[in-house]
C-alpha positions as CSV (number, residue, x, y, z in Angstrom):
1,X,13.7,83.9,227.5
2,X,11.8,86.6,225.7
3,X,9.6,86.2,222.7
4,X,10.8,87.6,219.4
5,X,8.8,88.4,216.4
6,X,11.0,88.9,213.4
7,X,10.2,91.4,210.8
8,X,8.2,90.0,207.8
9,X,7.9,92.0,204.7
10,X,4.8,91.6,202.5
11,X,5.4,90.9,198.9
12,X,2.6,90.6,196.2
13,X,3.1,88.1,193.5
14,X,0.7,88.0,190.6
15,X,-0.1,86.1,187.5
16,X,-1.5,88.7,185.1
17,X,-4.1,87.2,182.7
18,X,-6.0,88.4,179.7
19,X,-8.6,86.0,178.3
20,X,-6.9,82.7,177.6
21,X,-3.4,84.2,178.1
22,X,-1.1,84.7,181.1
23,X,2.0,86.8,181.4
24,X,5.2,85.2,182.5
25,X,8.5,87.1,182.9
26,X,12.1,86.5,183.5
27,X,14.9,88.4,185.2
28,X,18.5,88.2,184.0
29,X,19.5,86.3,187.1
30,X,17.0,83.4,186.4
31,X,18.3,80.1,185.1
32,X,18.2,79.9,181.3
33,X,14.7,79.3,180.0
34,X,13.0,80.0,183.3
35,X,9.9,82.2,183.5
36,X,7.8,83.2,186.5
37,X,5.1,85.5,187.8
38,X,6.0,89.1,188.5
39,X,6.3,90.3,192.1
40,X,7.2,93.2,194.3
41,X,7.2,94.6,197.8
42,X,4.2,96.3,199.3
43,X,4.9,100.0,200.1
44,X,4.0,101.5,203.5
45,X,0.3,102.4,203.5
46,X,-0.5,100.6,200.3
47,X,-3.2,98.0,200.0
48,X,-2.3,94.6,198.6
49,X,-4.5,95.2,195.5
50,X,-3.0,98.6,194.9
51,X,0.5,97.0,195.2
52,X,-0.5,94.4,192.5
53,X,-1.6,97.1,190.2
54,X,1.5,99.2,190.8
55,X,3.9,96.4,190.3
56,X,2.1,95.1,187.2
57,X,2.5,98.6,185.8
58,X,6.1,99.2,186.9
59,X,7.4,95.8,185.8
60,X,5.4,95.1,182.6
61,X,3.6,98.3,181.7
62,X,0.3,96.7,182.1
63,X,-2.8,98.2,183.7
64,X,-4.6,95.7,185.9
65,X,-8.3,95.8,186.5
66,X,-9.8,93.1,188.6
67,X,-7.4,91.7,191.3
68,X,-8.3,88.5,193.0
69,X,-6.5,87.0,196.1
70,X,-5.5,83.3,195.7
71,X,-3.2,82.3,198.6
72,X,-0.2,83.2,200.7
73,X,3.1,81.6,201.5
74,X,5.8,82.5,204.0
75,X,9.1,82.8,202.1
76,X,12.3,83.0,204.2
77,X,14.4,84.6,201.5
78,X,14.6,87.3,202.9
79,X,11.8,87.1,205.6
80,X,8.9,87.7,203.3
81,X,5.2,86.8,203.2
82,X,4.2,86.2,199.6
83,X,0.6,87.1,198.9
84,X,-0.6,85.5,195.6
85,X,-3.0,87.1,193.2
86,X,-4.6,86.8,189.8
87,X,-4.7,90.2,188.0
88,X,-6.7,90.9,184.9
89,X,-4.8,93.0,182.4
90,X,-6.8,95.7,180.8
91,X,-4.7,95.7,177.6
92,X,-2.2,93.4,176.1
93,X,0.7,95.8,175.4
94,X,3.8,94.9,177.4
95,X,6.4,97.6,178.2
96,X,9.3,96.2,180.2
97,X,10.5,98.0,183.3
98,X,14.1,98.0,184.6
99,X,13.8,94.7,186.5
100,X,12.8,92.3,183.7
101,X,14.8,90.9,180.9
102,X,11.7,89.5,179.1
103,X,8.0,89.2,179.5
104,X,5.5,87.6,177.2
105,X,2.0,86.3,176.9
106,X,1.4,82.5,176.8
107,X,-1.8,80.8,175.9
108,X,-2.8,77.7,178.0
109,X,-2.1,75.5,175.0
110,X,1.3,77.1,174.3
111,X,2.4,77.0,177.9
112,X,1.4,73.3,178.4
113,X,3.3,72.5,175.2
114,X,6.4,74.4,176.2
115,X,6.4,72.7,179.6
116,X,5.9,69.2,178.1
117,X,8.8,69.8,175.6
118,X,10.9,71.3,178.4
119,X,11.3,74.4,176.3
120,X,10.3,76.5,179.3
121,X,11.1,76.1,183.0
122,X,8.8,77.2,185.8
123,X,9.6,77.8,189.5
124,X,9.5,74.7,191.7
125,X,6.1,73.3,192.8
126,X,6.7,74.4,196.4
127,X,6.5,78.1,195.3
128,X,3.4,80.2,195.2
129,X,4.4,81.3,191.7
130,X,4.0,77.8,190.5
131,X,0.8,77.4,192.3
132,X,-0.6,80.4,190.5
133,X,0.4,79.1,187.1
134,X,-0.8,75.6,187.8
135,X,-4.2,76.9,189.0
136,X,-4.6,79.0,185.9
137,X,-3.6,76.1,183.7
138,X,-6.3,74.0,185.3
139,X,-9.0,76.6,185.0
140,X,-11.4,77.1,182.1
141,X,-10.8,80.2,180.0
């Protein structure tokens, strides 16, 4: 009859942007042609904004300047709370870390075209990753 509060691990997920371009990446375990935002767990004592900057650096070798919170989403795989951000990249040079198979910049036009031609797959619409990409696509550069 007692209440239980299961552990929930905070995870930052971010869409890195630079001007009219966004960074999408893929891990080897992704379905063929699928790209998504980068993400990572928040370390103890770390602010969410610092976690965004650290993960952007560790995974893609990008320094992030301005970090802006967008939304959150509970994610039960495995008991995470996804915290979505937009992160402005200071420079365009990508240097892949150990976790990514590929990462690249997409312009709005290029991404819209790739989606329309089904040359690129994005996460499902229920995911915060897709929400970040969709919001960026709808925004003005």
